[in-house]
Every structure is written in C-alpha cells, then in structure tokens.
Steps between C-alpha positions, in 0.01 A plus 500: 500500500749780439739441216752767472831336396442470130274799447432872580454609854179693591719798547593509142144451366382865496768586252420213275115496501414845386651463147278193395197677650573816305553291172154350557345829542661638189395193295147521633435868468726600202476863410294590815765361729627833615154565659587241761828649619503843683637780277882504506527182690640164391285183520780287642591752766128560606427121506820423691403756771157347512639146551755606750238676719231228449489140433875421469567677829254260663654176347807488719289495810259241355797271407658531849171414656446195269189665340653541159691256288759643265719332250741739340596248230150534352480889492632534141211283365263731693657810366497371141135409532412843628709673217330284229141523647382813316156593640459175688698621802208736569228249528678163582601508862740205552726386218602135571871602447473781773315283744789238466743786597303661773180373677342520846467206725184610683187304396149636448357617838845558655616828654713722274670846506557534133374326176842349451443278793189340350540194277411562137229584402383655837523862615532640849178664575490725806151628572582796715713278729844353510604233451319417185374167360613327193191490283413420136520783262183697451244432219286722278321774701687451819655813663878530431788750561736392227513284180697234686206436730288375208498164327707437182344691213345764707594856600392719798291790362639842580159650556294244681793294653352161403652213306377488139577331166671763272309615194620351174598690191204686363297492826447813704713533808588711804261789583259498790367142453698339237753206559874588473655518162696186404876550545663650192171638362 
C-alpha cells in the first residue's frame, strides 16, 4: 500500500518531521531543552540531517521493495501526534497515527535490513549478522543499543545498556546502578 496522491511524498518528510519532534522536546524538557541541542545548532536542522541520513533515507528503498507501507495522506495526523506528545515520544514507540502513515510489512521472524521494514511493534534485530530478524521489543534487563529497542515505557540505560523502567519523580536515578531518570525530570 503506497498512497502518495493526496499526501506528502517521503522525499518531503524530512523537512516536515523535525519541527514536531523539536516541539515535543521543548514541551518535555522546558528550561533544560538547550542541553539536548549542540551549542550554536538548531534542533530542526540537527534533526533533519539525522533523518535524512538515517531512517527516512531507508524508507524509499523499503517502499520500492514492498517492505514498507506509506500513506502520505495520514502523515499530518502523525506529525500532530508527535508535536503534542510532550515526554511520551521518548518512551512510547509506536503512536497509532504514525503506524497508520508508515509501517513495515515484514512479520515477526522475517528477514529485515532496517527497523522500518518490520511490522509494528517489532524491531529489526541483527545479532552481528545481516540481514536481521524482525523481533519483539526488548524487556527489562535485556541488552539494548538504543531506547527504541525497548518496550513501551522503558529506556535503554546509558551506562549498562539494558532496558529499564525510568525512575519516577522523587526516586534516585542514573549513576552506576540506578535506572534512567524519567523524561522531563
């Protein structure tokens, strides 16, 4: 399913998506927001470069190969959901509005080159070999490389590289053995 006539084309998506993402970061982190953007750089520019060199660059190939469904008419709802998500975008992996706009077609256990090829909620897990395999997101205590590898509500700890539930307000966090701090805390 590729629907392009009434919506945005993938090539236009990088220029649209960074703004909602940056709005969510600002809403989540408030006054400490500048800590998340390199000195002298603009969030929209940094995020757009990241998207163009990463996940969006791979979508065109996935669509052409039939491994990614894209419905450009549903992109605006996804962008609006991201912009209004506040801190949720950090720990919630698959907003329904975004899955409706872009989702993989490869089922659990199927071969994948990127996470975009896997049906939601699966990730492409490549254990030192390519291609990877569409697999469930990782649970608490499982080794991870990035937040997106973990189940909803969890983050990948920066020190031990395992999925963990973030500490709530008032609980200790980070350090050598503590869980990650909750987004916005």
